[in-house]
ZAMARGU-4260 file (C-alpha; in steps of 0.2 Angstrom, whole numbers, plus 5000, padded with zeros to 4 digits):
<rodrens>
0) 5000/5000/5000 | 5006/5017/4996 | 5002/5034/5004 | 5003/5050/4994 | 5010/5065/5001
5) 5007/5083/4996 | 5026/5086/4994 | 5037/5086/4979 | 5041/5068/4983 | 5031/5053/4985
10) 5029/5046/5003 | 5024/5029/5009 | 5005/5027/5011 | 4996/5025/5027 | 4981/5032/5038
15) 4971/5027/5053 | 4957/5031/5064 | 4971/5035/5077 | 4974/5052/5069 | 4957/5056/5063
20) 4954/5070/5075 | 4970/5079/5069 | 4964/5080/5051 | 4956/5097/5045 | 4937/5098/5046
25) 4937/5103/5028 | 4943/5085/5024 | 4925/5078/5027 | 4917/5089/5014 | 4912/5081/4998
30) 4922/5086/4983 | 4911/5095/4970 | 4909/5086/4954 | 4916/5101/4945 | 4933/5098/4952
35) 4944/5089/4939 | 4950/5076/4951 | 4932/5071/4957 | 4932/5057/4944 | 4945/5047/4935
40) 4953/5056/4921 | 4945/5052/4904 | 4961/5057/4895 | 4971/5043/4887 | 4979/5032/4900
45) 4970/5042/4914 | 4983/5056/4911 | 4979/5071/4922 | 4968/5084/4913 | 4980/5098/4915
50) 4970/5109/4904 | 4956/5109/4917 | 4966/5109/4933 | 4969/5125/4942 | 4981/5128/4956
55) 4966/5130/4968 | 4959/5113/4963 | 4972/5103/4972 | 4969/5107/4991 | 4950/5102/4991
60) 4954/5087/4981 | 4968/5082/4992 | 4958/5085/5008 | 4943/5075/5001 | 4955/5061/4995
65) 4961/5059/5013 | 4944/5059/5020 | 4938/5046/5007 | 4953/5035/5010 | 4950/5036/5029
70) 4932/5030/5026 | 4938/5016/5015 | 4951/5010/5029 | 4937/5012/5042 | 4926/5000/5032
75) 4940/4987/5032 | 4942/4988/5051 | 4923/4988/5054 | 4920/4972/5044 | 4913/4958/5054
80) 4920/4945/5043 | 4936/4936/5047 | 4951/4945/5040 | 4957/4938/5023 | 4970/4944/5010
85) 4956/4950/4999 | 4945/4959/5012 | 4960/4967/5020 | 4976/4968/5011 | 4969/4969/4993
90) 4956/4982/5000 | 4970/4992/5007 | 4978/4992/4990 | 4962/4998/4981 | 4960/5012/4994
95) 4964/5030/4990 | 4961/5032/4972 | 4955/5050/4973 | 4970/5054/4984 | 4982/5046/4972
100) 4975/5055/4957 | 4977/5072/4966 | 4993/5069/4975 | 5003/5062/4960 | 4998/5077/4949
105) 5001/5089/4963 | 5018/5081/4967 | 5023/5083/4949 | 5018/5101/4947 | 5024/5108/4964
110) 5041/5101/4960 | 5042/5107/4942 | 5031/5122/4940 | 5026/5129/4957 | 5017/5145/4961
115) 5012/5154/4977 | 4995/5144/4978 | 5004/5127/4976 | 5017/5132/4989 | 5004/5137/5002
120) 4994/5121/4999 | 5010/5111/5001 | 5014/5120/5018 | 4997/5120/5024 | 4993/5102/5021
125) 5010/5094/5026 | 5004/5091/5044 | 4987/5084/5038 | 4997/5072/5027 | 5008/5067/5042
130) 4992/5064/5052 | 4984/5054/5038 | 4999/5043/5037 | 4999/5039/5055 | 4980/5036/5054
135) 4983/5020/5045 | 5000/5014/5051 | 4995/5016/5069 | 4977/5010/5069 | 4977/4995/5081
140) 4961/4987/5073 | 4969/4988/5056 | 4985/4981/5062 | 4977/4967/5071 | 4968/4961/5055
145) 4985/4963/5045 | 4994/4953/5059 | 4981/4939/5059 | 4983/4936/5040 | 5002/4938/5042
150) 5003/4925/5055 | 4993/4913/5044 | 5003/4917/5028 | 5010/4899/5026 | 4993/4891/5025
155) 4984/4904/5014 | 4990/4898/4997 | 4995/4915/4991 | 5005/4918/4975 | 5022/4925/4977
160) 5017/4943/4974 | 5003/4942/4986 | 5015/4935/4999 | 5027/4949/4996 | 5013/4962/4998
165) 5007/4954/5014 | 5024/4953/5021 | 5029/4971/5016 | 5012/4978/5023 | 5015/4970/5040
170) 5033/4975/5041 | 5030/4993/5035 | 5017/4995/5048 | 5028/4988/5062 | 5042/5000/5056
175) 5029/5014/5056 | 5025/5011/5074 | 5010/5000/5074 | 5017/4990/5090 | 5020/5006/5100
180) 5010/5010/5116 | 4997/5023/5114 | 5007/5036/5123 | 5022/5032/5111 | 5010/5033/5096
185) 5006/5051/5101 | 5024/5055/5102 | 5027/5048/5085 | 5013/5057/5077 | 5020/5073/5085
190) 5037/5069/5077 | 5030/5065/5060 | 5020/5081/5060 | 5035/5092/5065 | 5046/5083/5052
195) 5033/5085/5038 | 5032/5104/5042 | 5051/5106/5042 | 5054/5096/5027 | 5041/5106/5017
200) 5049/5122/5024 | 5066/5116/5019 | 5061/5113/5001 | 5052/5130/5000 | 5066/5140/5007
205) 5079/5131/4996 | 5069/5135/4980 | 5068/5153/4986 | 5086/5153/4990 | 5092/5147/4973
210) 5082/5160/4965 | 5088/5174/4976 | 5106/5167/4975 | 5108/5168/4956 | 5123/5179/4951
215) 5118/5195/4943 | 5132/5202/4932 | 5132/5220/4926 | 5146/5219/4913 | 5145/5207/4898
220) 5164/5207/4898 | 5164/5197/4914 | 5155/5183/4905 | 5170/5180/4893 | 5171/5162/4889
225) 5153/5159/4888 | 5145/5155/4871 | 5134/5168/4862 | 5119/5157/4866 | 5123/5156/4885
230) 5125/5175/4886 | 5109/5177/4877 | 5101/5165/4889 | 5108/5175/4904 | 5101/5191/4897
235) 5084/5183/4895 | 5085/5177/4913 | 5089/5195/4918 | 5075/5202/4908 | 5063/5190/4915
240) 5067/5197/4933 | 5065/5215/4927 | 5084/5217/4926 | 5085/5222/4907 | 5103/5226/4902
245) 5110/5214/4915 | 5114/5196/4915 | 5108/5182/4927 | 5117/5166/4930 | 5104/5155/4938
250) 5109/5141/4950 | 5107/5123/4948 | 5106/5112/4964 | 5124/5106/4964 | 5139/5115/4971
255) 5148/5117/4955 | 5139/5127/4941 | 5141/5123/4922 | 5147/5140/4918 | 5163/5138/4929
260) 5171/5127/4916 | 5172/5141/4903 | 5171/5158/4912 | 5188/5166/4910 | 5187/5179/4923
265) 5192/5172/4939 | 5183/5184/4950 | 5167/5180/4941 | 5170/5161/4944 | 5173/5165/4962
270) 5157/5175/4964 | 5147/5161/4955 | 5154/5148/4966 | 5151/5158/4982 | 5133/5162/4976
275) 5131/5143/4975 | 5140/5138/4991 | 5131/5151/5002 | 5114/5151/4994 | 5105/5144/5009
280) 5117/5150/5022 | 5115/5169/5023 | 5106/5172/5039 | 5091/5178/5030 | 5073/5171/5028
285) 5079/5157/5016 | 5093/5151/5027 | 5090/5132/5029 | 5103/5128/5043 | 5092/5128/5058
290) 5079/5119/5049 | 5090/5104/5044 | 5097/5104/5062 | 5080/5101/5068 | 5076/5088/5055
295) 5091/5078/5060 | 5087/5079/5078 | 5069/5074/5076 | 5074/5059/5065 | 5086/5053/5078
300) 5072/5054/5091 | 5060/5045/5080 | 5073/5031/5077 | 5075/5029/5095 | 5057/5028/5099
305) 5055/5015/5085 | 5069/5005/5093 | 5084/5009/5082 | 5101/5017/5088 | 5101/5030/5073
310) 5090/5036/5059 | 5103/5027/5047 | 5100/5010/5056 | 5081/5013/5054 | 5082/5018/5035
315) 5094/5004/5030 | 5084/4990/5038 | 5074/4987/5022 | 5087/4992/5009 | 5098/4981/4999
320) 5113/4985/5010 | 5103/4982/5026 | 5115/4991/5038 | 5125/5007/5039 | 5140/4996/5042
325) 5138/4988/5025 | 5135/5005/5017 | 5150/5013/5025 | 5161/4998/5022 | 5157/4999/5004
330) 5161/5018/5003 | 5177/5015/5013 | 5183/5003/5000 | 5182/5017/4987 | 5189/5031/4998
335) 5207/5026/4997 | 5208/5025/4978 | 5197/5040/4975 | 5207/5051/4987 | 5224/5046/4978
340) 5216/5050/4961 | 5210/5067/4968 | 5228/5071/4974 | 5235/5067/4957 | 5221/5078/4948
345) 5224/5093/4960 | 5243/5092/4956 | 5239/5092/4937 | 5228/5107/4939 | 5240/5117/4949
350) 5254/5113/4936 | 5242/5119/4923 | 5239/5135/4933 | 5257/5138/4934 | 5260/5134/4915
355) 5247/5147/4910 | 5255/5161/4920 | 5244/5159/4936 | 5252/5163/4953 | 5239/5157/4964
360) 5233/5141/4973 | 5220/5130/4966 | 5202/5134/4973 | 5186/5125/4970 | 5180/5138/4957
365) 5196/5135/4947 | 5194/5116/4946 | 5182/5115/4931 | 5190/5129/4921 | 5208/5121/4922
370) 5202/5103/4921 | 5194/5108/4905 | 5211/5115/4899 | 5220/5099/4905 | 5206/5088/4896
375) 5210/5098/4880 | 5228/5096/4882 | 5228/5077/4886 | 5214/5072/4875 | 5213/5086/4862
380) 5194/5086/4867 | 5185/5103/4868 | 5167/5102/4875 | 5162/5116/4863 | 5167/5104/4849
385) 5155/5092/4855 | 5139/5102/4858 | 5134/5104/4840 | 5132/5085/4839 | 5120/5085/4854
390) 5104/5094/4849 | 5092/5089/4862 | 5077/5083/4851 | 5088/5072/4841 | 5097/5065/4857
395) 5079/5061/4864 | 5072/5053/4848 | 5087/5046/4839 | 5097/5042/4855 | 5087/5038/4870
400) 5072/5031/4861 | 5083/5022/4848 | 5092/5013/4862 | 5076/5008/4870 | 5070/5001/4853
405) 5086/4991/4850 | 5085/4983/4868 | 5067/4982/4871 | 5058/4984/4854 | 5049/5000/4861
410) 5042/5013/4848 | 5037/5031/4852 | 5025/5043/4845 | 5022/5061/4849 | 5005/5065/4857
415) 5000/5083/4855 | 4982/5080/4861 | 4988/5076/4879 | 4986/5092/4890 | 5002/5098/4899
420) 5006/5108/4914 | 5018/5120/4905 | 5020/5123/4887 | 5038/5117/4885 | 5033/5099/4891
425) 5032/5086/4877 | 5022/5070/4878 | 5025/5053/4869 | 5015/5037/4869 | 5026/5022/4872
430) 5021/5005/4863 | 5028/4988/4862 | 5035/4981/4846 | 5018/4974/4841 | 5009/4990/4844
435) 5002/4986/4861 | 5002/5002/4872 | 5014/5002/4886 | 5011/5020/4894 | 5014/5038/4892
440) 5030/5048/4894 | 5031/5067/4898 | 5048/5077/4896 | 5051/5093/4904 | 5069/5098/4901
445) 5071/5117/4903 | 5077/5126/4919 | 5064/5138/4927 | 5064/5149/4942 | 5049/5140/4949
450) 5056/5122/4946 | 5066/5113/4959 | 5084/5110/4954 | 5091/5093/4948 | 5083/5080/4937
455) 5071/5066/4942 | 5057/5054/4936 | 5041/5050/4944 | 5023/5045/4939 | 5007/5054/4936
460) 4998/5037/4935 | 5005/5021/4943 | 5004/5004/4935 | 4993/4991/4943 | 4983/4976/4936
465) 4972/4977/4951 | 4967/4994/4947 | 4968/4992/4928 | 4980/5006/4925 | 4995/5008/4914
470) 5010/5019/4919 | 5010/5038/4915 | 5028/5044/4919 | 5038/5060/4918 | 5056/5065/4916
475) 5061/5082/4923 | 5078/5091/4919 | 5086/5108/4922 | 5095/5111/4906 | 5097/5129/4900
480) 5084/5134/4887 | 5091/5142/4872 | 5087/5160/4867 | 5074/5161/4853 | 5081/5156/4836
485) 5096/5147/4844 | 5098/5128/4842 | 5094/5117/4858 | 5112/5111/4861 | 5117/5102/4877
490) 5133/5095/4884 | 5138/5076/4884 | 5134/5077/4903 | 5117/5082/4899 | 5115/5068/4887
495) 5120/5056/4901 | 5107/5064/4912 | 5094/5061/4899 | 5099/5042/4897 | 5099/5041/4916
500) 5082/5048/4919 | 5075/5037/4905 | 5082/5022/4914 | 5071/5026/4928 | 5057/5028/4916
505) 5060/5011/4909 | 5059/5004/4926 | 5042/5012/4928 | 5036/5008/4911 | 5040/4990/4912
510) 5031/4988/4928 | 5020/4972/4927 | 5013/4970/4945 | 4995/4967/4951 | 4997/4977/4967
515) 5002/4995/4966 | 5013/4995/4982 | 5026/4984/4974 | 5024/4991/4956 | 5038/4998/4946
520) 5050/5010/4955 | 5043/5006/4972 | 5059/4999/4977 | 5073/5003/4989 | 5084/5018/4987
525) 5100/5008/4984 | 5091/4998/4970 | 5080/5010/4962 | 5095/5020/4955 | 5102/5004/4947
530) 5092/5004/4931 | 5095/5023/4928 | 5114/5021/4931 | 5114/5006/4919 | 5105/5015/4905
535) 5119/5028/4905 | 5130/5015/4897 | 5121/5016/4880 | 5124/5034/4877 | 5141/5029/4870
540) 5137/5012/4863 | 5143/5010/4845 | 5126/5007/4838 | 5118/5022/4847 | 5130/5036/4848
545) 5132/5039/4829 | 5113/5037/4827 | 5110/5053/4837 | 5127/5062/4837 | 5125/5072/4821
550) 5131/5090/4818 | 5115/5100/4817 | 5123/5112/4805 | 5130/5100/4792 | 5121/5083/4796
555) 5138/5075/4798 | 5139/5060/4810 | 5151/5063/4824 | 5169/5058/4818 | 5177/5042/4824
560) 5192/5052/4830 | 5181/5063/4841 | 5172/5047/4848 | 5189/5040/4852 | 5193/5056/4861
565) 5177/5055/4871 | 5180/5037/4876 | 5198/5039/4881 | 5193/5054/4891 | 5179/5044/4899
570) 5188/5042/4916 | 5196/5059/4916 | 5193/5069/4932 | 5185/5054/4940 | 5193/5058/4956
575) 5183/5074/4956 | 5167/5069/4949 | 5165/5053/4959 | 5173/5060/4974 | 5161/5075/4976
580) 5147/5062/4976 | 5156/5051/4988 | 5159/5065/5000 | 5141/5070/5000 | 5136/5052/5003
585) 5147/5050/5018 | 5141/5067/5025 | 5123/5061/5023 | 5128/5045/5033 | 5136/5056/5046
590) 5121/5067/5049 | 5110/5052/5050 | 5122/5042/5062 | 5118/5054/5076 | 5110/5048/5091
595) 5096/5057/5100 | 5107/5059/5115 | 5119/5070/5104 | 5106/5083/5102 | 5105/5097/5090
600) 5120/5101/5080 | 5128/5116/5073 | 5127/5113/5054 | 5143/5122/5049 | 5153/5114/5062
605) 5146/5097/5060 | 5148/5098/5041 | 5166/5103/5043 | 5170/5088/5055 | 5160/5076/5044
610) 5169/5080/5028 | 5186/5080/5037 | 5182/5062/5042 | 5180/5056/5025 | 5199/5056/5021
615) 5194/5064/5004 | 5201/5080/4997 | 5186/5091/5002 | 5196/5107/5001 | 5199/5106/4982
620) 5184/5095/4979 | 5169/5101/4989 | 5154/5089/4991 | 5142/5089/4977 | 5129/5096/4989
625) 5132/5106/5005 | 5121/5102/5020 | 5111/5118/5018 | 5105/5113/5000 | 5106/5094/5001
630) 5088/5092/4994 | 5090/5074/4992 | 5092/5070/5010 | 5081/5084/5018 | 5067/5085/5006
635) 5067/5071/4993 | 5067/5055/5003 | 5086/5050/5002 | 5090/5052/5020 | 5104/5040/5025
640) 5102/5034/5007 | 5113/5046/4996 | 5126/5031/4995 | 5113/5023/4984 | 5120/5032/4969
645) 5137/5025/4971 | 5131/5008/4977 | 5120/5007/4961 | 5135/5012/4950 | 5142/4996/4957
650) 5127/4986/4952 | 5127/4995/4935 | 5145/4991/4932 | 5143/4973/4936 | 5127/4971/4925
655) 5135/4980/4910 | 5150/4968/4912 | 5137/4954/4910 | 5131/4962/4894 | 5148/4964/4887
660) 5152/4946/4890 | 5136/4941/4882 | 5135/4950/4866 | 5131/4968/4871 | 5116/4977/4864
665) 5104/4964/4858 | 5086/4961/4859 | 5088/4945/4868 | 5099/4953/4881 | 5087/4968/4883
670) 5073/4956/4885 | 5082/4946/4899 | 5086/4962/4908 | 5068/4968/4907 | 5061/4951/4913
675) 5073/4949/4927 | 5076/4967/4933 | 5065/4980/4925 | 5048/4972/4926 | 5050/4965/4944
680) 5046/4980/4955 | 5048/4974/4973 | 5041/4957/4970 | 5057/4949/4976 | 5071/4953/4988
685) 5085/4963/4979 | 5100/4953/4982 | 5093/4937/4975 | 5085/4947/4960 | 5102/4954/4956
690) 5111/4937/4958 | 5098/4929/4946 | 5102/4941/4932 | 5121/4943/4935 | 5126/4926/4941
695) 5135/4932/4956 | 5135/4946/4970 | 5141/4963/4965 | 5159/4967/4967 | 5168/4985/4968
700) 5181/4980/4955 | 5170/4984/4940 | 5165/5000/4947 | 5184/5005/4950 | 5188/4999/4933
705) 5174/5011/4926 | 5183/5025/4936 | 5200/5020/4928 | 5207/5015/4945 | 5214/5000/4953
710) 5210/4995/4971 | 5227/5002/4977 | 5223/5019/4970 | 5234/5018/4955 | 5227/5022/4938
715) 5223/5009/4925 | 5233/5012/4909 | 5223/5020/4895 | 5223/5010/4879 | 5225/5023/4866
720) 5221/5011/4852 | 5203/5011/4854 | 5194/5000/4841 | 5182/5009/4830 | 5165/5010/4837
725) 5157/5013/4820 | 5160/5013/4801 | 5154/5030/4800 | 5137/5026/4794 | 5121/5029/4804
730) 5112/5013/4809 | 5095/5010/4802 | 5081/5018/4812 | 5068/5008/4821 | 5054/5002/4810
735) 5042/5015/4818 | 5054/5030/4819 | 5050/5042/4833 | 5043/5058/4828 | 5054/5073/4832
740) 5046/5087/4842 | 5052/5105/4844 | 5058/5109/4862 | 5057/5126/4870 | 5048/5134/4855
</rodrens>
């Protein structure tokens, strides 16, 4: 069973009579038939009717949805018949349809296209959602029925998926506090209410901080090094803020910013880095530091109440890693070789500074600028050379879609009859090779001031045979929109992001479950990133790359010599790129390894101490996210789970090794991966599921190899004699060639 929360991220479903008195009185009011959520959508695939939905429609629908689900749960607990899987577990799975419709749409829009009304709804309803979750999880009558069925599970002749759903329902209710005393349940509900309010406040402060923290530049000369298109985009961003004649460099959610790689003015680079680093730590209304300190303490107190030493122990119990010790041990295996590589890279950059006449010590705002120079010198690879080959629409249709066609037989057709929440959003129908519909995909790629930073995937409609629904999924990015009349060119990093997020989409599209609680991407954090990390590998596949990497000006396929440079430079700067994420993961684990007895921390002091303990070069390589803007762990459900990105890189490297050993990109291999991984949801435990596909448990060796490193920290020798990846011709398109849509027009 899933519970839908009015935040930018989905939260685990639950409600009870226990917290009924805490719900707003308005929740009991019937939803007017004129509200677009009152009935299931009549749009294809039950897609949200965004052409009818107003920002003011969400609050009444969400409140009515909570009331309706509470009534459905109460009907289960009041039933006089003995508890069975069908009248209790399946009934729980069927509950909450109105809430689901409204919450999934709300979560998508509040994260990608928010406004004052949506933000007020998010803040106002956060405590109500916390009470609603507690309402089910802490209901003694409901838990008694679930426990009765669970205790009889071996004699019920359930199929494998039913047994898994029953087991997870029972375990999740226990983890949520169902076995606590009445007094402790009240305490837990108070913690949950406070956490929901604080986590929502963090998200809203961070969005405002990122907007306010953008760097305003008065003099165009200070933007030297940026392309004409990037400067035009900065001028457009300034004009949109009423700053005509100036230039605005908006902030993405990471510490480093894309422009730092090319800005030649060191003072501008430093100003941009500092704008990013201090965005949410300025002592103003958008400062998040006290908020995160309170969140960390409340999580530790909640973990203690539930019988766990720390929040990390609580979170990892149902993850693939199982314990913080396992996750930390994994990260420590990587720390020594990555730190050694960071030291080598820093020395190379310091030498480059000296060689180009600089007389200063390397600083974080210099790293990307000088690493780009070193990249050009070592590999003769200029990122500006690459961008003309990566026009975003062609990357999507002839790259991302083409790879999915070759591996899984999928075809894609643009749908302009499906309403969207913002004009730049594109919609595609996804079909099987035989034309059977799979689902819908939305793509929202351009950065906006009212969009959360980063890139993500989620659902507007969840797949479920029980409910008769197919998946409706969206990918969101934050690429810089070109100025009018300019081509929509992106970097190869952006290309990788598109493949990554579509890997999540495939995980959701191939969902094939009866029960929604175990469908699609409803998996552990340290497993859900596996399909997305894995899908990144196809961006450079010799069948795929030349199919989409075509110069938008000349139509020339990317030259083999340039492809060879990309591949040889593939592990360049890996100490930095992997190390910044590893440092953030270890900092996350430090925050969530605090005990309740340690009390509220000073975020700046704690962050300094936690980063020093990693053994990584955090002076030159700051973490990918500072605590004050670490959205993943304070607002997006990755608390004590950011290690999942590195962990799943390990799974991905092992799985891709399997592909390479069995013929690479073939339909047979793709079908096997679909059958054994992508279509399984959470119907099986993760370690056996991975072993069935891979033939063995994952090892760190393939991951280190992907980083160009040996276990002792030495570099793997680069083979400069890279075999050709293509004969220079473009592979044949899929039989049903995807339609190309115009983005950002």
